[in-house]
C-alpha positions as CSV (number, residue, x, y, z in Angstrom):
1,X,52.0,75.4,128.8
2,X,52.9,77.8,125.9
3,X,50.8,80.9,125.5
4,X,48.5,80.7,122.2
5,X,48.8,83.3,119.6
6,X,46.6,84.9,117.7
7,X,47.4,85.4,114.2
8,X,47.8,89.6,113.7
9,X,50.4,88.4,116.4
10,X,52.2,86.3,114.1
11,X,51.5,88.8,110.8
12,X,54.3,90.3,113.1
13,X,56.5,88.4,113.5
14,X,57.5,85.5,110.6
15,X,60.2,84.1,111.7
16,X,58.1,82.8,114.8
17,X,58.0,78.9,115.1
18,X,54.7,78.4,116.3
19,X,52.7,74.8,117.6
20,X,49.1,73.4,115.8
21,X,47.7,72.1,119.3
22,X,44.4,70.5,118.2
23,X,41.1,71.0,120.5
24,X,42.4,68.1,123.4
25,X,45.8,70.0,124.8
26,X,48.1,66.9,121.8
27,X,50.5,69.4,119.9
28,X,49.9,68.1,116.1
29,X,52.9,69.9,114.1
30,X,55.1,72.3,115.1
31,X,56.3,74.7,112.0
32,X,58.1,78.3,111.2
33,X,54.8,80.1,110.3
34,X,55.7,80.7,106.6
35,X,51.7,82.2,105.8
36,X,49.7,80.3,107.3
37,X,46.1,82.0,107.4
38,X,45.4,80.2,110.5
39,X,44.4,76.8,112.1
40,X,42.1,74.4,111.0
41,X,38.4,73.2,112.7
42,X,39.9,71.6,115.9
43,X,43.3,73.6,116.3
44,X,44.9,76.3,117.3
45,X,48.2,77.6,117.2
46,X,50.5,78.3,120.4
47,X,53.5,80.0,120.1
48,X,56.9,77.7,119.9
49,X,59.6,78.3,122.9
50,X,62.1,75.3,123.8
51,X,61.6,73.5,127.5
52,X,64.3,72.3,129.3
53,X,66.1,69.1,127.4
54,X,64.5,69.8,124.2
55,X,67.0,69.6,121.1
56,X,67.2,72.0,119.0
57,X,69.0,73.4,116.8
58,X,71.4,76.5,118.2
59,X,72.5,79.5,115.6
60,X,75.9,81.8,116.6
61,X,76.3,85.7,115.2
62,X,78.7,83.2,113.8
63,X,75.8,82.0,111.9
64,X,77.2,78.7,113.1
65,X,74.7,75.6,113.5
66,X,74.5,72.8,116.9
67,X,72.4,70.6,118.0
68,X,71.9,70.4,121.3
69,X,69.4,70.6,124.4
70,X,68.1,73.0,125.7
71,X,69.8,74.2,129.2
72,X,67.8,77.7,129.6
73,X,66.8,81.4,128.1
74,X,69.9,84.1,130.4
75,X,67.6,87.7,130.4
76,X,69.7,89.3,127.7
77,X,67.3,86.6,125.7
78,X,70.3,84.2,124.8
79,X,69.6,81.1,125.2
80,X,71.9,78.0,126.0
81,X,73.1,75.1,124.7
82,X,74.5,72.0,126.7
83,X,76.4,69.3,125.0
84,X,76.5,65.7,125.2
85,X,79.8,66.5,127.9
86,X,77.4,69.2,130.2
87,X,79.3,71.9,128.3
88,X,77.0,75.4,128.3
89,X,77.4,77.4,125.8
90,X,75.2,80.4,124.3
91,X,73.7,81.7,121.5
92,X,71.6,84.2,119.8
93,X,69.1,81.6,118.2
94,X,67.0,79.0,118.7
95,X,64.7,76.8,116.4
96,X,63.0,73.8,117.3
97,X,64.6,70.8,116.2
98,X,61.7,68.8,114.1
99,X,64.0,66.2,112.3
100,X,65.3,68.9,109.5
101,X,68.0,71.0,108.3
102,X,67.5,75.0,110.9
103,X,65.0,77.0,108.9
104,X,69.1,79.4,108.0
105,X,70.3,76.4,106.0
106,X,66.9,75.9,103.8
107,X,66.2,79.6,103.6
108,X,69.7,80.2,101.6
109,X,68.9,77.1,98.8
110,X,65.6,78.5,98.3
């Protein structure tokens, strides 16, 4: 279950990924917060958090990008990504895989 977050909370961290959720609890869309004022009637925002075995982009401090399955989050805040062969690696940033390049690559090309 994801935690509902307010617009004020999102505005304080524009790097948050959010789920736009319908009133019936179905996730309508997942996106990086980029200035959305408020959800439309019948929808709410929830902060996106990866779930076990979800495909995600992992970004290291060296700016390397890997597409792997989410394997967990360490107490130090690092995300763990699992390769197809079962090896686990730690990363600083985890973003949802939504069929596009990671936001850091897309943001650098603007």
